[in-house]
CHARMM-style PDB file with segment names, atoms N, HN, CA, C and O in Angstrom:
ATOM      1  N   UNK     1    -254.211-175.215 107.744  1.00  0.00      PROA
ATOM      2  CA  UNK     1    -253.761-174.080 107.664  1.00  0.00      PROA
ATOM      3  C   UNK     1    -252.763-173.395 106.171  1.00  0.00      PROA
ATOM      4  O   UNK     1    -251.545-173.368 106.347  1.00  0.00      PROA
ATOM      5  N   UNK     2    -253.158-173.016 105.157  1.00  0.00      PROA
ATOM      6  HN  UNK     2    -254.147-173.038 105.014  1.00  0.00      PROA
ATOM      7  CA  UNK     2    -252.673-172.788 104.015  1.00  0.00      PROA
ATOM      8  C   UNK     2    -251.349-171.344 104.253  1.00  0.00      PROA
ATOM      9  O   UNK     2    -251.228-170.492 105.134  1.00  0.00      PROA
ATOM     10  N   UNK     3    -250.352-171.724 102.674  1.00  0.00      PROA
ATOM     11  HN  UNK     3    -250.450-172.416 101.959  1.00  0.00      PROA
ATOM     12  CA  UNK     3    -249.819-170.971 103.238  1.00  0.00      PROA
ATOM     13  C   UNK     3    -250.036-169.157 103.338  1.00  0.00      PROA
ATOM     14  O   UNK     3    -249.445-168.335 104.039  1.00  0.00      PROA
ATOM     15  N   UNK     4    -251.051-169.000 102.399  1.00  0.00      PROA
ATOM     16  HN  UNK     4    -251.530-169.667 101.830  1.00  0.00      PROA
ATOM     17  CA  UNK     4    -251.274-167.509 102.577  1.00  0.00      PROA
ATOM     18  C   UNK     4    -251.609-167.058 104.081  1.00  0.00      PROA
ATOM     19  O   UNK     4    -251.153-166.118 104.732  1.00  0.00      PROA
ATOM     20  N   UNK     5    -252.653-168.137 104.450  1.00  0.00      PROA
ATOM     21  HN  UNK     5    -253.023-168.900 103.920  1.00  0.00      PROA
ATOM     22  CA  UNK     5    -253.331-167.532 106.027  1.00  0.00      PROA
ATOM     23  C   UNK     5    -252.239-167.453 106.933  1.00  0.00      PROA
ATOM     24  O   UNK     5    -252.274-166.686 107.895  1.00  0.00      PROA
ATOM     25  N   UNK     6    -251.070-168.348 106.642  1.00  0.00      PROA
ATOM     26  HN  UNK     6    -251.041-168.971 105.861  1.00  0.00      PROA
ATOM     27  CA  UNK     6    -250.108-168.397 107.499  1.00  0.00      PROA
ATOM     28  C   UNK     6    -248.976-167.405 107.411  1.00  0.00      PROA
ATOM     29  O   UNK     6    -248.192-167.360 108.359  1.00  0.00      PROA
ATOM     30  N   UNK     7    -248.793-166.549 106.304  1.00  0.00      PROA
ATOM     31  HN  UNK     7    -249.430-166.586 105.534  1.00  0.00      PROA
ATOM     32  CA  UNK     7    -248.216-165.507 105.888  1.00  0.00      PROA
ATOM     33  C   UNK     7    -248.801-164.250 106.432  1.00  0.00      PROA
ATOM     34  O   UNK     7    -248.171-163.375 107.025  1.00  0.00      PROA
ATOM     35  N   UNK     8    -250.280-164.257 106.121  1.00  0.00      PROA
ATOM     36  HN  UNK     8    -250.792-164.968 105.639  1.00  0.00      PROA
ATOM     37  CA  UNK     8    -251.300-163.153 106.444  1.00  0.00      PROA
ATOM     38  C   UNK     8    -250.680-162.953 108.008  1.00  0.00      PROA
ATOM     39  O   UNK     8    -250.027-161.945 108.279  1.00  0.00      PROA
ATOM     40  N   UNK     9    -250.948-164.020 109.018  1.00  0.00      PROA
ATOM     41  HN  UNK     9    -251.478-164.839 108.797  1.00  0.00      PROA
ATOM     42  CA  UNK     9    -250.953-164.043 110.378  1.00  0.00      PROA
ATOM     43  C   UNK     9    -249.442-163.556 110.710  1.00  0.00      PROA
ATOM     44  O   UNK     9    -249.321-162.673 111.559  1.00  0.00      PROA
ATOM     45  N   UNK    10    -248.308-164.071 110.098  1.00  0.00      PROA
ATOM     46  HN  UNK    10    -248.406-164.788 109.408  1.00  0.00      PROA
ATOM     47  CA  UNK    10    -246.888-163.581 110.187  1.00  0.00      PROA
ATOM     48  C   UNK    10    -246.991-162.176 109.991  1.00  0.00      PROA
ATOM     49  O   UNK    10    -246.735-161.405 110.916  1.00  0.00      PROA
ATOM     50  N   UNK    11    -247.332-161.788 108.904  1.00  0.00      PROA
ATOM     51  HN  UNK    11    -247.540-162.414 108.152  1.00  0.00      PROA
ATOM     52  CA  UNK    11    -247.113-160.214 108.411  1.00  0.00      PROA
ATOM     53  C   UNK    11    -247.949-159.650 109.840  1.00  0.00      PROA
ATOM     54  O   UNK    11    -247.162-159.445 110.764  1.00  0.00      PROA
ATOM     55  N   UNK    12    -249.232-159.399 110.133  1.00  0.00      PROA
ATOM     56  HN  UNK    12    -249.872-159.565 109.382  1.00  0.00      PROA
ATOM     57  CA  UNK    12    -250.201-159.145 111.355  1.00  0.00      PROA
ATOM     58  C   UNK    12    -249.091-159.067 112.515  1.00  0.00      PROA
ATOM     59  O   UNK    12    -248.875-158.003 113.095  1.00  0.00      PROA
ATOM     60  N   UNK    13    -248.457-160.153 112.796  1.00  0.00      PROA
ATOM     61  HN  UNK    13    -248.633-161.017 112.325  1.00  0.00      PROA
ATOM     62  CA  UNK    13    -247.590-160.151 114.136  1.00  0.00      PROA
ATOM     63  C   UNK    13    -246.455-159.533 114.149  1.00  0.00      PROA
ATOM     64  O   UNK    13    -245.787-159.512 115.183  1.00  0.00      PROA
ATOM     65  N   UNK    14    -246.013-158.885 112.942  1.00  0.00      PROA
ATOM     66  HN  UNK    14    -246.556-158.902 112.102  1.00  0.00      PROA
ATOM     67  CA  UNK    14    -244.731-158.556 112.689  1.00  0.00      PROA
ATOM     68  C   UNK    14    -245.270-156.458 112.828  1.00  0.00      PROA
ATOM     69  O   UNK    14    -244.895-155.470 113.461  1.00  0.00      PROA
ATOM     70  N   UNK    15    -246.079-156.729 112.018  1.00  0.00      PROA
ATOM     71  HN  UNK    15    -246.384-157.531 111.505  1.00  0.00      PROA
ATOM     72  CA  UNK    15    -246.692-155.288 112.016  1.00  0.00      PROA
ATOM     73  C   UNK    15    -247.076-154.516 113.415  1.00  0.00      PROA
ATOM     74  O   UNK    15    -246.931-153.328 113.703  1.00  0.00      PROA
ATOM     75  N   UNK    16    -247.519-155.410 114.048  1.00  0.00      PROA
ATOM     76  HN  UNK    16    -247.636-156.375 113.814  1.00  0.00      PROA
ATOM     77  CA  UNK    16    -247.931-155.263 115.232  1.00  0.00      PROA
ATOM     78  C   UNK    16    -247.092-154.918 116.227  1.00  0.00      PROA
ATOM     79  O   UNK    16    -247.413-154.278 117.228  1.00  0.00      PROA
ATOM     80  N   UNK    17    -245.718-155.450 115.896  1.00  0.00      PROA
ATOM     81  HN  UNK    17    -245.457-155.971 115.083  1.00  0.00      PROA
ATOM     82  CA  UNK    17    -244.791-155.600 116.852  1.00  0.00      PROA
ATOM     83  C   UNK    17    -244.764-156.423 117.868  1.00  0.00      PROA
ATOM     84  O   UNK    17    -244.016-156.260 118.832  1.00  0.00      PROA
ATOM     85  N   UNK    18    -245.707-157.533 117.722  1.00  0.00      PROA
ATOM     86  HN  UNK    18    -246.314-157.665 116.938  1.00  0.00      PROA
ATOM     87  CA  UNK    18    -245.999-158.340 118.583  1.00  0.00      PROA
ATOM     88  C   UNK    18    -244.689-159.763 118.689  1.00  0.00      PROA
ATOM     89  O   UNK    18    -244.635-160.651 119.540  1.00  0.00      PROA
ATOM     90  N   UNK    19    -243.850-159.550 117.610  1.00  0.00      PROA
ATOM     91  HN  UNK    19    -243.894-158.829 116.919  1.00  0.00      PROA
ATOM     92  CA  UNK    19    -242.289-160.485 117.819  1.00  0.00      PROA
ATOM     93  C   UNK    19    -241.568-159.730 116.757  1.00  0.00      PROA
ATOM     94  O   UNK    19    -242.024-159.029 115.853  1.00  0.00      PROA
ATOM     95  N   UNK    20    -240.289-160.042 117.081  1.00  0.00      PROA
ATOM     96  HN  UNK    20    -239.918-160.611 117.815  1.00  0.00      PROA
ATOM     97  CA  UNK    20    -239.297-159.465 116.299  1.00  0.00      PROA
ATOM     98  C   UNK    20    -239.156-160.090 114.882  1.00  0.00      PROA
ATOM     99  O   UNK    20    -239.940-161.039 114.863  1.00  0.00      PROA
ATOM    100  N   UNK    21    -238.600-160.005 113.844  1.00  0.00      PROA
ATOM    101  HN  UNK    21    -237.963-159.234 113.859  1.00  0.00      PROA
ATOM    102  CA  UNK    21    -238.264-160.480 112.402  1.00  0.00      PROA
ATOM    103  C   UNK    21    -237.028-161.598 112.903  1.00  0.00      PROA
ATOM    104  O   UNK    21    -236.884-162.816 112.803  1.00  0.00      PROA
ATOM    105  N   UNK    22    -236.439-160.766 113.340  1.00  0.00      PROA
ATOM    106  HN  UNK    22    -236.556-159.776 113.422  1.00  0.00      PROA
ATOM    107  CA  UNK    22    -234.984-161.490 113.675  1.00  0.00      PROA
ATOM    108  C   UNK    22    -235.239-163.150 114.570  1.00  0.00      PROA
ATOM    109  O   UNK    22    -234.599-164.182 114.369  1.00  0.00      PROA
ATOM    110  N   UNK    23    -236.407-162.930 115.590  1.00  0.00      PROA
ATOM    111  HN  UNK    23    -236.927-162.092 115.754  1.00  0.00      PROA
ATOM    112  CA  UNK    23    -236.329-164.083 116.191  1.00  0.00      PROA
ATOM    113  C   UNK    23    -237.263-165.223 115.545  1.00  0.00      PROA
ATOM    114  O   UNK    23    -237.166-166.422 115.807  1.00  0.00      PROA
ATOM    115  N   UNK    24    -238.120-164.683 114.718  1.00  0.00      PROA
ATOM    116  HN  UNK    24    -238.198-163.709 114.505  1.00  0.00      PROA
ATOM    117  CA  UNK    24    -239.232-165.464 113.775  1.00  0.00      PROA
ATOM    118  C   UNK    24    -238.127-166.215 112.688  1.00  0.00      PROA
ATOM    119  O   UNK    24    -238.338-167.305 112.155  1.00  0.00      PROA
ATOM    120  N   UNK    25    -236.916-165.380 112.490  1.00  0.00      PROA
ATOM    121  HN  UNK    25    -236.745-164.495 112.922  1.00  0.00      PROA
ATOM    122  CA  UNK    25    -236.122-166.170 111.322  1.00  0.00      PROA
ATOM    123  C   UNK    25    -235.117-166.940 112.074  1.00  0.00      PROA
ATOM    124  O   UNK    25    -234.567-167.899 111.532  1.00  0.00      PROA
ATOM    125  N   UNK    26    -234.759-166.500 113.609  1.00  0.00      PROA
ATOM    126  HN  UNK    26    -235.205-165.721 114.050  1.00  0.00      PROA
ATOM    127  CA  UNK    26    -233.891-167.509 114.578  1.00  0.00      PROA
ATOM    128  C   UNK    26    -234.424-168.845 114.382  1.00  0.00      PROA
ATOM    129  O   UNK    26    -233.870-169.754 113.764  1.00  0.00      PROA
ATOM    130  N   UNK    27    -236.018-168.895 115.207  1.00  0.00      PROA
ATOM    131  HN  UNK    27    -236.468-168.156 115.709  1.00  0.00      PROA
ATOM    132  CA  UNK    27    -236.571-169.846 115.538  1.00  0.00      PROA
ATOM    133  C   UNK    27    -236.548-171.056 113.919  1.00  0.00      PROA
ATOM    134  O   UNK    27    -236.108-172.203 113.846  1.00  0.00      PROA
ATOM    135  N   UNK    28    -237.233-170.155 112.785  1.00  0.00      PROA
ATOM    136  HN  UNK    28    -237.590-169.223 112.844  1.00  0.00      PROA
ATOM    137  CA  UNK    28    -237.215-171.094 111.706  1.00  0.00      PROA
ATOM    138  C   UNK    28    -235.975-171.911 111.452  1.00  0.00      PROA
ATOM    139  O   UNK    28    -236.053-173.138 111.406  1.00  0.00      PROA
ATOM    140  N   UNK    29    -234.707-171.204 111.267  1.00  0.00      PROA
ATOM    141  HN  UNK    29    -234.645-170.206 111.305  1.00  0.00      PROA
ATOM    142  CA  UNK    29    -233.585-171.739 110.894  1.00  0.00      PROA
ATOM    143  C   UNK    29    -233.311-172.922 111.955  1.00  0.00      PROA
ATOM    144  O   UNK    29    -232.901-174.016 111.567  1.00  0.00      PROA
ATOM    145  N   UNK    30    -233.596-172.604 113.517  1.00  0.00      PROA
ATOM    146  HN  UNK    30    -233.929-171.716 113.832  1.00  0.00      PROA
ATOM    147  CA  UNK    30    -233.225-174.122 114.643  1.00  0.00      PROA
ATOM    148  C   UNK    30    -234.118-175.158 113.965  1.00  0.00      PROA
ATOM    149  O   UNK    30    -233.565-176.249 113.824  1.00  0.00      PROA
ATOM    150  N   UNK    31    -235.514-175.063 113.461  1.00  0.00      PROA
ATOM    151  HN  UNK    31    -235.964-174.177 113.575  1.00  0.00      PROA
ATOM    152  CA  UNK    31    -236.415-175.660 113.242  1.00  0.00      PROA
ATOM    153  C   UNK    31    -235.560-176.592 112.284  1.00  0.00      PROA
ATOM    154  O   UNK    31    -235.101-177.699 112.568  1.00  0.00      PROA
ATOM    155  N   UNK    32    -235.439-175.852 111.003  1.00  0.00      PROA
ATOM    156  HN  UNK    32    -235.811-174.953 110.773  1.00  0.00      PROA
ATOM    157  CA  UNK    32    -234.612-176.552 109.924  1.00  0.00      PROA
ATOM    158  C   UNK    32    -233.305-176.955 110.325  1.00  0.00      PROA
ATOM    159  O   UNK    32    -232.662-177.551 109.461  1.00  0.00      PROA
ATOM    160  N   UNK    33    -232.910-176.822 111.126  1.00  0.00      PROA
ATOM    161  HN  UNK    33    -233.433-176.337 111.828  1.00  0.00      PROA
ATOM    162  CA  UNK    33    -231.369-177.457 111.604  1.00  0.00      PROA
ATOM    163  C   UNK    33    -231.509-178.691 112.120  1.00  0.00      PROA
ATOM    164  O   UNK    33    -230.845-179.686 111.831  1.00  0.00      PROA
ATOM    165  N   UNK    34    -232.665-178.572 113.134  1.00  0.00      PROA
ATOM    166  HN  UNK    34    -233.204-177.764 113.370  1.00  0.00      PROA
ATOM    167  CA  UNK    34    -232.857-179.594 113.979  1.00  0.00      PROA
ATOM    168  C   UNK    34    -233.840-180.850 113.101  1.00  0.00      PROA
ATOM    169  O   UNK    34    -234.199-181.901 113.632  1.00  0.00      PROA
ATOM    170  N   UNK    35    -234.134-180.478 111.763  1.00  0.00      PROA
ATOM    171  HN  UNK    35    -233.842-179.624 111.331  1.00  0.00      PROA
ATOM    172  CA  UNK    35    -234.802-181.530 111.075  1.00  0.00      PROA
ATOM    173  C   UNK    35    -233.507-182.109 110.712  1.00  0.00      PROA
ATOM    174  O   UNK    35    -233.081-183.173 111.161  1.00  0.00      PROA
ATOM    175  N   UNK    36    -232.837-181.265 109.782  1.00  0.00      PROA
ATOM    176  HN  UNK    36    -233.183-180.400 109.417  1.00  0.00      PROA
ATOM    177  CA  UNK    36    -231.334-181.941 109.111  1.00  0.00      PROA
ATOM    178  C   UNK    36    -230.606-182.949 110.143  1.00  0.00      PROA
ATOM    179  O   UNK    36    -230.207-184.040 109.738  1.00  0.00      PROA
ATOM    180  N   UNK    37    -230.421-182.495 111.687  1.00  0.00      PROA
ATOM    181  HN  UNK    37    -230.746-181.608 112.016  1.00  0.00      PROA
ATOM    182  CA  UNK    37    -229.435-183.328 112.205  1.00  0.00      PROA
ATOM    183  C   UNK    37    -230.596-184.826 112.232  1.00  0.00      PROA
ATOM    184  O   UNK    37    -230.359-185.722 111.422  1.00  0.00      PROA
ATOM    185  N   UNK    38    -231.451-184.931 112.920  1.00  0.00      PROA
ATOM    186  HN  UNK    38    -231.643-184.202 113.578  1.00  0.00      PROA
ATOM    187  CA  UNK    38    -232.599-186.249 112.654  1.00  0.00      PROA
ATOM    188  C   UNK    38    -232.413-186.979 111.368  1.00  0.00      PROA
ATOM    189  O   UNK    38    -232.589-188.197 111.326  1.00  0.00      PROA
ATOM    190  N   UNK    39    -232.138-186.436 110.537  1.00  0.00      PROA
ATOM    191  HN  UNK    39    -231.995-185.447 110.571  1.00  0.00      PROA
ATOM    192  CA  UNK    39    -232.040-187.034 109.382  1.00  0.00      PROA
ATOM    193  C   UNK    39    -230.150-187.556 109.301  1.00  0.00      PROA
ATOM    194  O   UNK    39    -229.720-188.700 109.448  1.00  0.00      PROA
ATOM    195  N   UNK    40    -229.671-186.808 109.140  1.00  0.00      PROA
ATOM    196  HN  UNK    40    -230.020-185.879 109.021  1.00  0.00      PROA
ATOM    197  CA  UNK    40    -228.028-186.399 108.941  1.00  0.00      PROA
ATOM    198  C   UNK    40    -227.387-187.144 110.315  1.00  0.00      PROA
ATOM    199  O   UNK    40    -227.571-186.556 111.380  1.00  0.00      PROA
ATOM    200  N   UNK    41    -226.694-188.327 110.327  1.00  0.00      PROA
ATOM    201  HN  UNK    41    -226.544-188.805 109.462  1.00  0.00      PROA
ATOM    202  CA  UNK    41    -226.435-188.353 111.612  1.00  0.00      PROA
ATOM    203  C   UNK    41    -224.599-188.183 111.495  1.00  0.00      PROA
ATOM    204  O   UNK    41    -223.774-188.322 112.399  1.00  0.00      PROA
ATOM    205  N   UNK    42    -224.420-187.906 110.329  1.00  0.00      PROA
ATOM    206  HN  UNK    42    -225.089-187.793 109.595  1.00  0.00      PROA
ATOM    207  CA  UNK    42    -222.922-187.198 110.291  1.00  0.00      PROA
ATOM    208  C   UNK    42    -222.399-185.932 110.625  1.00  0.00      PROA
ATOM    209  O   UNK    42    -223.155-184.967 110.517  1.00  0.00      PROA
ATOM    210  N   UNK    43    -221.300-185.773 110.991  1.00  0.00      PROA
ATOM    211  HN  UNK    43    -220.686-186.557 111.078  1.00  0.00      PROA
ATOM    212  CA  UNK    43    -220.920-184.250 111.768  1.00  0.00      PROA
ATOM    213  C   UNK    43    -220.870-183.131 110.349  1.00  0.00      PROA
ATOM    214  O   UNK    43    -220.686-183.485 109.185  1.00  0.00      PROA
ATOM    215  N   UNK    44    -221.084-181.739 110.832  1.00  0.00      PROA
ATOM    216  HN  UNK    44    -221.233-181.452 111.778  1.00  0.00      PROA
ATOM    217  CA  UNK    44    -220.569-180.826 109.534  1.00  0.00      PROA
ATOM    218  C   UNK    44    -219.499-180.286 110.336  1.00  0.00      PROA
ATOM    219  O   UNK    44    -219.444-179.840 111.482  1.00  0.00      PROA
ATOM    220  N   UNK    45    -218.553-180.475 109.282  1.00  0.00      PROA
ATOM    221  HN  UNK    45    -218.598-180.837 108.351  1.00  0.00      PROA
ATOM    222  CA  UNK    45    -216.938-179.657 110.014  1.00  0.00      PROA
ATOM    223  C   UNK    45    -217.117-178.512 108.941  1.00  0.00      PROA
ATOM    224  O   UNK    45    -217.387-178.526 107.740  1.00  0.00      PROA
ATOM    225  N   UNK    46    -216.796-177.274 110.084  1.00  0.00      PROA
ATOM    226  HN  UNK    46    -216.577-177.262 111.060  1.00  0.00      PROA
ATOM    227  CA  UNK    46    -216.601-176.401 109.817  1.00  0.00      PROA
ATOM    228  C   UNK    46    -215.325-175.815 108.875  1.00  0.00      PROA
ATOM    229  O   UNK    46    -214.371-176.560 109.097  1.00  0.00      PROA
ATOM    230  N   UNK    47    -214.924-174.711 107.857  1.00  0.00      PROA
ATOM    231  HN  UNK    47    -215.700-174.106 107.677  1.00  0.00      PROA
ATOM    232  CA  UNK    47    -213.476-175.058 106.965  1.00  0.00      PROA
ATOM    233  C   UNK    47    -212.786-174.385 108.326  1.00  0.00      PROA
ATOM    234  O   UNK    47    -213.270-173.745 109.260  1.00  0.00      PROA
ATOM    235  N   UNK    48    -211.558-174.782 108.037  1.00  0.00      PROA
ATOM    236  HN  UNK    48    -211.165-175.301 107.279  1.00  0.00      PROA
ATOM    237  CA  UNK    48    -210.615-174.636 108.749  1.00  0.00      PROA
ATOM    238  C   UNK    48    -210.008-173.242 108.515  1.00  0.00      PROA
ATOM    239  O   UNK    48    -209.500-172.554 109.401  1.00  0.00      PROA
ATOM    240  N   UNK    49    -210.133-172.863 107.056  1.00  0.00      PROA
ATOM    241  HN  UNK    49    -210.546-173.422 106.336  1.00  0.00      PROA
ATOM    242  CA  UNK    49    -209.275-171.436 107.046  1.00  0.00      PROA
ATOM    243  C   UNK    49    -210.546-170.734 106.389  1.00  0.00      PROA
ATOM    244  O   UNK    49    -211.560-171.335 106.036  1.00  0.00      PROA
ATOM    245  N   UNK    50    -210.323-169.344 106.280  1.00  0.00      PROA
ATOM    246  HN  UNK    50    -209.499-168.855 106.566  1.00  0.00      PROA
ATOM    247  CA  UNK    50    -211.099-168.531 105.325  1.00  0.00      PROA
ATOM    248  C   UNK    50    -211.037-168.786 103.919  1.00  0.00      PROA
ATOM    249  O   UNK    50    -210.004-168.817 103.250  1.00  0.00      PROA
ATOM    250  N   UNK    51    -212.504-169.011 103.409  1.00  0.00      PROA
ATOM    251  HN  UNK    51    -213.343-168.986 103.953  1.00  0.00      PROA
ATOM    252  CA  UNK    51    -212.717-169.118 102.081  1.00  0.00      PROA
ATOM    253  C   UNK    51    -212.581-170.654 101.856  1.00  0.00      PROA
ATOM    254  O   UNK    51    -212.641-171.134 100.725  1.00  0.00      PROA
ATOM    255  N   UNK    52    -212.345-171.604 103.271  1.00  0.00      PROA
ATOM    256  HN  UNK    52    -212.296-171.213 104.191  1.00  0.00      PROA
ATOM    257  CA  UNK    52    -212.485-172.978 103.166  1.00  0.00      PROA
ATOM    258  C   UNK    52    -213.990-173.423 102.822  1.00  0.00      PROA
ATOM    259  O   UNK    52    -214.874-172.645 102.464  1.00  0.00      PROA
ATOM    260  N   UNK    53    -214.129-174.829 102.996  1.00  0.00      PROA
ATOM    261  HN  UNK    53    -213.411-175.461 103.287  1.00  0.00      PROA
ATOM    262  CA  UNK    53    -215.227-175.315 102.446  1.00  0.00      PROA
ATOM    263  C   UNK    53    -215.865-176.363 103.787  1.00  0.00      PROA
ATOM    264  O   UNK    53    -215.058-176.819 104.597  1.00  0.00      PROA
ATOM    265  N   UNK    54    -217.283-176.663 103.911  1.00  0.00      PROA
ATOM    266  HN  UNK    54    -217.939-176.293 103.253  1.00  0.00      PROA
ATOM    267  CA  UNK    54    -217.667-177.126 104.690  1.00  0.00      PROA
ATOM    268  C   UNK    54    -217.523-178.499 104.237  1.00  0.00      PROA
ATOM    269  O   UNK    54    -217.480-178.849 103.058  1.00  0.00      PROA
ATOM    270  N   UNK    55    -217.425-179.524 105.629  1.00  0.00      PROA
ATOM    271  HN  UNK    55    -217.460-179.239 106.587  1.00  0.00      PROA
ATOM    272  CA  UNK    55    -217.776-181.185 105.118  1.00  0.00      PROA
ATOM    273  C   UNK    55    -218.374-181.675 106.161  1.00  0.00      PROA
ATOM    274  O   UNK    55    -218.444-181.371 107.352  1.00  0.00      PROA
ATOM    275  N   UNK    56    -218.924-182.750 105.279  1.00  0.00      PROA
ATOM    276  HN  UNK    56    -218.866-182.998 104.312  1.00  0.00      PROA
ATOM    277  CA  UNK    56    -219.597-184.076 105.908  1.00  0.00      PROA
ATOM    278  C   UNK    56    -219.592-185.219 104.911  1.00  0.00      PROA
ATOM    279  O   UNK    56    -219.231-185.132 103.738  1.00  0.00      PROA
ATOM    280  N   UNK    57    -219.993-186.184 105.464  1.00  0.00      PROA
ATOM    281  HN  UNK    57    -220.287-186.254 106.417  1.00  0.00      PROA
ATOM    282  CA  UNK    57    -220.786-187.554 104.678  1.00  0.00      PROA
ATOM    283  C   UNK    57    -221.859-188.141 104.770  1.00  0.00      PROA
ATOM    284  O   UNK    57    -222.532-188.178 105.800  1.00  0.00      PROA
ATOM    285  N   UNK    58    -222.174-188.717 103.611  1.00  0.00      PROA
ATOM    286  HN  UNK    58    -221.627-188.686 102.774  1.00  0.00      PROA
ATOM    287  CA  UNK    58    -223.307-189.358 103.514  1.00  0.00      PROA
ATOM    288  C   UNK    58    -223.209-190.766 103.074  1.00  0.00      PROA
ATOM    289  O   UNK    58    -222.060-191.098 102.782  1.00  0.00      PROA
ATOM    290  N   UNK    59    -224.342-191.913 102.919  1.00  0.00      PROA
ATOM    291  HN  UNK    59    -225.276-191.644 103.157  1.00  0.00      PROA
ATOM    292  CA  UNK    59    -224.336-192.969 102.462  1.00  0.00      PROA
ATOM    293  C   UNK    59    -225.087-192.736 101.146  1.00  0.00      PROA
ATOM    294  O   UNK    59    -226.140-192.119 100.986  1.00  0.00      PROA
ATOM    295  N   UNK    60    -224.464-193.245 100.405  1.00  0.00      PROA
ATOM    296  HN  UNK    60    -223.608-193.746 100.535  1.00  0.00      PROA
ATOM    297  CA  UNK    60    -224.828-193.140  98.475  1.00  0.00      PROA
ATOM    298  C   UNK    60    -225.886-194.986  98.912  1.00  0.00      PROA
ATOM    299  O   UNK    60    -226.085-195.749  99.857  1.00  0.00      PROA
ATOM    300  N   UNK    61    -226.195-194.837  97.612  1.00  0.00      PROA
ATOM    301  HN  UNK    61    -226.033-194.217  96.844  1.00  0.00      PROA
ATOM    302  CA  UNK    61    -227.337-195.703  97.058  1.00  0.00      PROA
ATOM    303  C   UNK    61    -226.718-197.266  97.183  1.00  0.00      PROA
ATOM    304  O   UNK    61    -227.509-198.204  97.089  1.00  0.00      PROA
ATOM    305  N   UNK    62    -225.553-197.475  97.357  1.00  0.00      PROA
ATOM    306  HN  UNK    62    -224.910-196.713  97.433  1.00  0.00      PROA
ATOM    307  CA  UNK    62    -224.510-198.643  97.877  1.00  0.00      PROA
ATOM    308  C   UNK    62    -224.432-198.995  98.835  1.00  0.00      PROA
ATOM    309  O   UNK    62    -224.094-200.163  99.024  1.00  0.00      PROA
ATOM    310  N   UNK    63    -224.799-197.860 100.219  1.00  0.00      PROA
ATOM    311  HN  UNK    63    -225.073-196.910 100.065  1.00  0.00      PROA
ATOM    312  CA  UNK    63    -224.661-197.916 101.494  1.00  0.00      PROA
ATOM    313  C   UNK    63    -223.082-197.669 101.548  1.00  0.00      PROA
ATOM    314  O   UNK    63    -222.685-197.694 102.713  1.00  0.00      PROA
ATOM    315  N   UNK    64    -222.295-197.488 100.819  1.00  0.00      PROA
ATOM    316  HN  UNK    64    -222.617-197.468  99.872  1.00  0.00      PROA
ATOM    317  CA  UNK    64    -220.767-196.963 100.923  1.00  0.00      PROA
ATOM    318  C   UNK    64    -220.940-195.092 101.456  1.00  0.00      PROA
ATOM    319  O   UNK    64    -221.545-194.244 100.800  1.00  0.00      PROA
ATOM    320  N   UNK    65    -220.426-194.924 102.407  1.00  0.00      PROA
ATOM    321  HN  UNK    65    -219.935-195.613 102.940  1.00  0.00      PROA
ATOM    322  CA  UNK    65    -220.031-193.676 102.938  1.00  0.00      PROA
ATOM    323  C   UNK    65    -219.078-192.693 102.038  1.00  0.00      PROA
ATOM    324  O   UNK    65    -217.884-192.939 101.868  1.00  0.00      PROA
ATOM    325  N   UNK    66    -219.742-191.546 101.480  1.00  0.00      PROA
ATOM    326  HN  UNK    66    -220.712-191.346 101.618  1.00  0.00      PROA
ATOM    327  CA  UNK    66    -219.228-190.353 100.517  1.00  0.00      PROA
ATOM    328  C   UNK    66    -219.147-189.243 101.351  1.00  0.00      PROA
ATOM    329  O   UNK    66    -219.912-189.023 102.290  1.00  0.00      PROA
ATOM    330  N   UNK    67    -217.810-188.241 100.849  1.00  0.00      PROA
ATOM    331  HN  UNK    67    -217.189-188.419 100.086  1.00  0.00      PROA
ATOM    332  CA  UNK    67    -217.706-186.921 101.302  1.00  0.00      PROA
ATOM    333  C   UNK    67    -218.103-186.389 100.512  1.00  0.00      PROA
ATOM    334  O   UNK    67    -218.109-186.805  99.353  1.00  0.00      PROA
ATOM    335  N   UNK    68    -218.700-184.968 100.999  1.00  0.00      PROA
ATOM    336  HN  UNK    68    -218.695-184.631 101.940  1.00  0.00      PROA
ATOM    337  CA  UNK    68    -219.633-183.946 100.410  1.00  0.00      PROA
ATOM    338  C   UNK    68    -218.564-182.778 101.368  1.00  0.00      PROA
ATOM    339  O   UNK    68    -218.067-182.836 102.493  1.00  0.00      PROA
ATOM    340  N   UNK    69    -218.537-181.658 100.161  1.00  0.00      PROA
ATOM    341  HN  UNK    69    -218.940-181.610  99.247  1.00  0.00      PROA
ATOM    342  CA  UNK    69    -217.697-180.469 100.310  1.00  0.00      PROA
ATOM    343  C   UNK    69    -218.828-179.172 100.002  1.00  0.00      PROA
ATOM    344  O   UNK    69    -219.528-179.325  99.002  1.00  0.00      PROA
ATOM    345  N   UNK    70    -218.997-178.127 100.678  1.00  0.00      PROA
ATOM    346  HN  UNK    70    -218.428-178.003 101.491  1.00  0.00      PROA
ATOM    347  CA  UNK    70    -219.755-177.089 100.049  1.00  0.00      PROA
ATOM    348  C   UNK    70    -219.239-175.784 100.276  1.00  0.00      PROA
ATOM    349  O   UNK    70    -218.376-175.778 101.154  1.00  0.00      PROA
ATOM    350  N   UNK    71    -219.499-174.620  99.744  1.00  0.00      PROA
ATOM    351  HN  UNK    71    -220.200-174.624  99.031  1.00  0.00      PROA
ATOM    352  CA  UNK    71    -218.905-173.432  99.971  1.00  0.00      PROA
ATOM    353  C   UNK    71    -219.554-172.849 101.427  1.00  0.00      PROA
ATOM    354  O   UNK    71    -218.876-172.221 102.241  1.00  0.00      PROA
ATOM    355  N   UNK    72    -220.980-173.168 101.606  1.00  0.00      PROA
ATOM    356  HN  UNK    72    -221.531-173.678 100.945  1.00  0.00      PROA
ATOM    357  CA  UNK    72    -221.702-172.629 102.853  1.00  0.00      PROA
ATOM    358  C   UNK    72    -222.384-174.179 103.553  1.00  0.00      PROA
ATOM    359  O   UNK    72    -222.391-175.348 103.168  1.00  0.00      PROA
ATOM    360  N   UNK    73    -222.777-173.646 104.443  1.00  0.00      PROA
ATOM    361  HN  UNK    73    -222.772-172.696 104.756  1.00  0.00      PROA
ATOM    362  CA  UNK    73    -223.635-174.833 105.085  1.00  0.00      PROA
ATOM    363  C   UNK    73    -224.927-173.973 105.580  1.00  0.00      PROA
ATOM    364  O   UNK    73    -224.992-172.745 105.533  1.00  0.00      PROA
ATOM    365  N   UNK    74    -225.992-174.890 106.087  1.00  0.00      PROA
ATOM    366  HN  UNK    74    -225.939-175.888 106.125  1.00  0.00      PROA
ATOM    367  CA  UNK    74    -227.117-174.474 106.518  1.00  0.00      PROA
ATOM    368  C   UNK    74    -227.276-172.836 106.892  1.00  0.00      PROA
ATOM    369  OT1 UNK    74    -228.348-172.399 107.311  1.00  0.00      PROA
TER     370      UNK     74
END
C-alpha cells in the first residue's frame, strides 16, 4: 500500500467518524515509542525541574557509553 492510498483511507475513516483523530495519533506515538525502546536499551530520564533536559545514554562508534541531553523527548 502506498502512502497516498493509506492517507486516503485514514482521511475517509476520520471523515466518517469511524475513529477519533486523537486515538490514531496516540496509536502512532505508542508504536514509535515501542520501536525506539527495542533499539535503545537505556532509560530516558525526564527533567528534574521545569525547563530541564531529558537525558539518556548511547554507545558511540568505539563502544563507549556517552550521555545525551535534549530539551524534549519523543
